[in-house]
N, C-alpha and C positions, 0 to 999 in steps of 0.2 A: 657272579653271581646267578650265570647260567648252571655254574653246577651247586649252587644250595637251591636251584628250583627243579633242577634234577631229583636233588638229595629230596626236597618234600613234596614232589609227587610221587619219587616211589614210599617215601613214607606213607604216604597217603593212600597209596595200592594195596600196601600191606595190610592198613590198619580196616582198607573197604572187603578183602581179600575174604576174609571168612562169613563173613553177614553177606557177602553177595552169593555166596554157596547153598544158601539154607533159605530151606520150600518156605514161603513166607505165608499166613493163612492169618487176617484178617480178622476179630473177632468182636462183633457191634455188639457189646452185652448192656446191661441196664442194673448196675447193684445197688442203685438209688431210685428214690421216686417210686413212689404208689404201688410201682408192679415190679418191686425190688425182691419181693418176696418167691413170685416165680421166674424172676431173668435169675439172679444169683444159682441156683442149681442147676439151670441150663448149661450157661455160661463155666460149673464148677467141670458138667460132665465134658463140655466140651473140650478143656483144657486138658484135663487129664488122661482124654484117653490119646491125645496128642503127645502128652508128657510120657505117657508109654510105651507111644511106640520108637519114640527118644531113645529111652530108657534102657528097655528090651532089646529093639531092633536094631539100635541104632540108627534108626530113622524112616526114610523111604528111601530106598534102593541106594541104602548110604551116605543120602543127603538128609543133614538135619533139621526139621520143625520149626518155626519158629514164628510161634502166638503173638500176634500186637490187637493188644486186646484196648477196644475204646467205647468212654461212657459215652452211653447217651441218652440216658432216662427216659429210654423209650418217646422219644421227642424225634420228631421229624427232621425240623433244622438239626439237631444234634447230630442226629444219622447221616445227614447229607456234611458235615461239617469233616465226621470222622472217617465217611469214606475219601470225602480231599484230602485228609491230612496224612495219608494212612496208602495210598494208592502208589506215590512213588516210593515205596518200602522193598517193592516186588509184588505184591500183593498178584497172589491167583487165582483167588474166589472169594467172594463176598456174602455171607450168610446173613440178611440185616435185623430177622430176628424180629419183622414187624410189615406189617402191610403198607402202611403207611412211605414209611421208608425206602420200601422194595419200588414202589411205583415213582418213587421222587429218582432212586436210582437206575431205572430202567433204561431213560436214556443216553442218563450219563456212561454209563458201564460199559453197553453197547458203541458208544461212541469212541471210550478207550479200548475195549475190546478184552474188558475183564468179564469172568462168567461170575453170573450169580445163579445160588442155591436157595431157594426159598420155598425148605422143604415144608409144606402141609398149609403153607399159609401165601401172600400176595397174592400177586395176579393170575387169578385159575385160568385165563386163555394164554398164556405163558405154554401152558403144555402144548403148543401149536409152533413146534419146532422151524416149521417152515417160515415164521414171521418172524420168532423172535429167536433170534439165531444164539445169542449169550446168556439167555434163561432160564432155569430149570424147576420143574419145583416136585419131581418122583420123590416118593415114590405115588402120593396124592395131594387131591386139592380139597376146596371148600367144598366145590361144586357135588364133587362125590360122596362130600360128608353129608351133604343134604339128601343125595340120592341114600346113602350108607341107611341113616335112619330112618326115613322114612320105607327104605324095605324091611328092617329091622320090625319099625311098626307093622306093618302087614304081617311078616311071617308070625307075632303075636295075635292080632287083632284079625287078623282075612282081610275082606273087603274094607277100604276105605271110605265111603261113599255115606258121606251125611257126618262124619265126624271131624271134630275141630281141634286144629293142632296151633301152636301160639309161639309163635319165634320173640324170647325173649335175647334181643343184641344189642351188644356194647355199639351204641351208635356215630361211627367211625364207618372209615373203610373195610377195614377189618370185618365188623361186625356185620357191615351189609349185604360183605358177599353174599349171602345163598336166596337170598332176597329172591332174586330172577329162575333161580331155580325151583325154589320153593311154591313159588307163581305156576311153574311150568308142570310140577308134579303137582299139586292140587285140579289143574285143570285136567289132568292124565286119571286122579284117581277118585276125584269128585270131593275132597275133605275141603274145608271151609279153614284158611289160613286166616290166623289173625298177628298182627306186626304191632309189637312194643318195643321202643327202642331205650337204652339208659344211656342218659349222660355220661361221660368221664366224671370220675375215676368210679362211679358207680354204688356209691355209698349209699345214695337215699333211691331205694326200689317201694316205699310205701302205694304209691298209687297204682304201679301196673301191679301188684300182688292182690289190691283192689279190683282190679277189673278182671285179674285169674279167677279170682272168686265169684265175681261176679256173673263170665261169660262161662267157668265152668269148661274148659277142655279138658280133650280126653287125653292130649301129653302138649307139656310142653318142652321146644327144643332151647336151649342157649348158647350164644355165640358168644362168651364171655371171658373177661381177661382179667386176672389181680384181684384188686377188693371186691369185685363186681360180684366175683363166685361166690365167696362165702356166705355176702348177706343175701345173696339171692335163692342162697339153699336153707339158708336160716329164714329168710321171711316163707319160702314154702313151706318150710316146718310150722311155722307160726298160724298156719293159714287150713294145714293138715293137708297140702296138696300130696295124693302118694308118691312116695320118690324114687318107687319103678314106674312113674308117669313119666319120669323127668330126667331128660336125656341132655346131655350137653358137649359140644365139639371137643375135640380132644384138647383146645386148648382151656380146657375146664373141667378138666377129670384128674386133676394133682391130689395130692396130700394133704397141697394148702389149701384149697377149694373145700374139704368136705370136715378135716378136723376138726375146727372152728365151730361147726354146728354139731359135734359129739354125737351120741347113739341117734341122735335126731335127722343126722343125712345116712344112714343106714338104711340103703335099698336102692341108694342116688346111682345113676347110671350116665357111663361117656363113652363115646368112641376114642380109640386108638388105633394109630399105624405101627407100633410096636409092642411090645412085650411089656410090662411092668415088673417090678420085683429083682433080686439080684444071684436068682437059682441060678446064675451061666457060670462057665471055665470061666468065661475073662476077666469077675470077678477077683480072682484070685489073684490072679498076673496083677490087677490092678494095685490089691491089698502089697503084694511082695511087691512090685519096682515104684508104685506113686505113695499112696499111702503110708503104708511103714516107713515108706522111708523120709518122710516129710516130705515130699516133694508135691503134696495134692494142690490145686487153687484154696481150696478149702476147706471148712475142720473136718471132711470127709464124715459129717453126719447125715448128707445128703443122699450117697451112695443108695443105688437100688428105686431110689422115688423116679416118679414118673419123668418128669422132667429134669433129672440128671441122667434117665437114662437115655431121654428123646438127647440133647445134648451128647451124648456119648455115640450115640449113632448116629448124628450129624456129623460128626467128626468122623469117622467109622467109612462113611459115604466119599466124604473127603479125601480121605488116605487111599480106597478103593481106586476112583475115579483117578488121583494123583500113579495109581502105580502103572494105571494103563495109559496115564501118555505119556511115562515114561516108555513103558515098552513098545506103543506105537509110535515116539519121534526117535527112538534108538538112544535114549538120550535122560541121563538122571538128573541134570538141571532144567527142567521144564520151563516151560513160558507158559504167560496164562491163554494163550493161542492153544497151544499143547493140553493146559488144564483142560480146555472145554471141549478140544476133539478127546479124550480120556471122559469127561463125561458123557456127551453123545452116546461112547461105545462101551458105556457100563451097563456089564449084567453082572444081577446079583442071584445069585443058586441058593438052596438049601444046601449043597457041600460046601460052597463059599461061606455062611452063614456059620455052618459045623466049624472048619478050618481056621474061624476065627475066633473061637469058643464063644459063639452068639450061636447056640442050634437052637430052629425053631423063633429067633427073635424078631421079625421083619418078614416082611410076604417077598417070598421068592417075584423080582421084575428086571424089565430090559427097556433101557432107553432109545431110542433111536436118531436120527435127521427128523423124523417128523414128528414124531411122540418127545417129547419133550417131561412127559409127566410119568410115567412109569404106569402103571396097570391100573393104580388107583383104589386098592383096595383097603378094606378098614372093617376091625370088630366094636363090641360091644365090649365093656368092662364093667365089673357092679361095685358098689363100694362096701366090701364088709366090717363094719362099727366096730364089733367083738374082736375081730382079729383084726383090726387098723390094719386094714389088705386090701387092694385092688383084685378080684377075682374075675376071672375073663371068662364069658358068657355064650360067646360064638364063635363058629369058625370065623376067618376072614370071609368078607360079606365083597359080593359084586356091585360096583355102580350101575346104573340104569346109563349105559351108553346111548340108548336109544332117546334119550334126552339130556343127555349131558354133552353130546359131541356134536350134535349140532349148536349148540348155544357156543362151545368154545371158538367154532368155525365163525359163526356171524358176528364173536366179539373180537377174534382175532383178526378178521378181516377186516374188519372196522377202523379197527386200528394203524393194519398198513395203510387203509388210504389216507387215510387221516396222516399218518407219516411219511407219505412217498418211503413205503418198502417195498421194494420187489422183493416178493415170493424167493425162495429157494426151492432148488430141483432136489428132492429128495429121493429119486427114481435110478 
């Protein structure tokens, strides 16, 4: 019996060996439900970049990557279930791809010692690394996005005193994120803020656009997602609201959002924190090692789209942080704690991007103990309906840190007090 048990244990160890040697990155995706059209290209871009690293480079530091995809349907409860069902598989990092899921996972992942990267979404005050040791939201966040949008409008209009700006937002934790920032910015610059919530999933917006037609705001900002976005753009066209005065956040600026409206969407603008399009050397490698090799996560028709690029960008940042973690720990088989350290020491330079085949693809930024949010910059892109392409119309714009940083400090300190969190010493 003892020999039999020993043989079984050895067999189990041999079976478990290769799996344990992999670097596990769960992908909380949503390929189904009302937000699937936006969830699919992101998930494809994320998976394809990880496949490229395996096929071309042999993994990260000689360790193969294993992407564990779990379907959330953009549902918070399912997202938490995905976390619980995958965390024991050696998960190094979670990217929840949902502000609601992120809020629920922050205390869980922090207690479990697994880092979260909510890139350009989630809890904005997680940028304060003194409070949120395990949570990162580089290179930017929603409050920065609100500030960048207002700065851009200022660059076009000049003085905003007496202007009227409407916020059309998804009536969820995600959509409500920029409200406080815009309220503070309205006090600073003297514009009137009009708030227009849209209930999930966003197909019914007649009353909101009747109000916009009545109140005639100078600009409309949109914090939308999924079907809400193309419906809003079509409704804007129906009332002849000028598209160049309609600006979406980076989750309201994909091809899926504008193409349904056809020529009527021409001139619509949105923020972004990376470049659109496939005019980068890395896409040649993706074609060779992933798409033409039959290893693509999807049909290959999303390559170069905004959300495919964003998924690819998220994967690239994860890989670069893992490389840093290996360097700092001195071992290839890193732990979640090592991964966290790598993320906190991450620096993306223009030289880094060029070496990765992504010259100028995103902003240069640096993460630190105190700053888990990066530099916060973003750009404005505009839809050219004739070319069916996004055109970048600004350089990267710095957010208004005089307004944003006190809000981050206030919210993060309140969270620390509420949860009895002792501040980290980052000196």
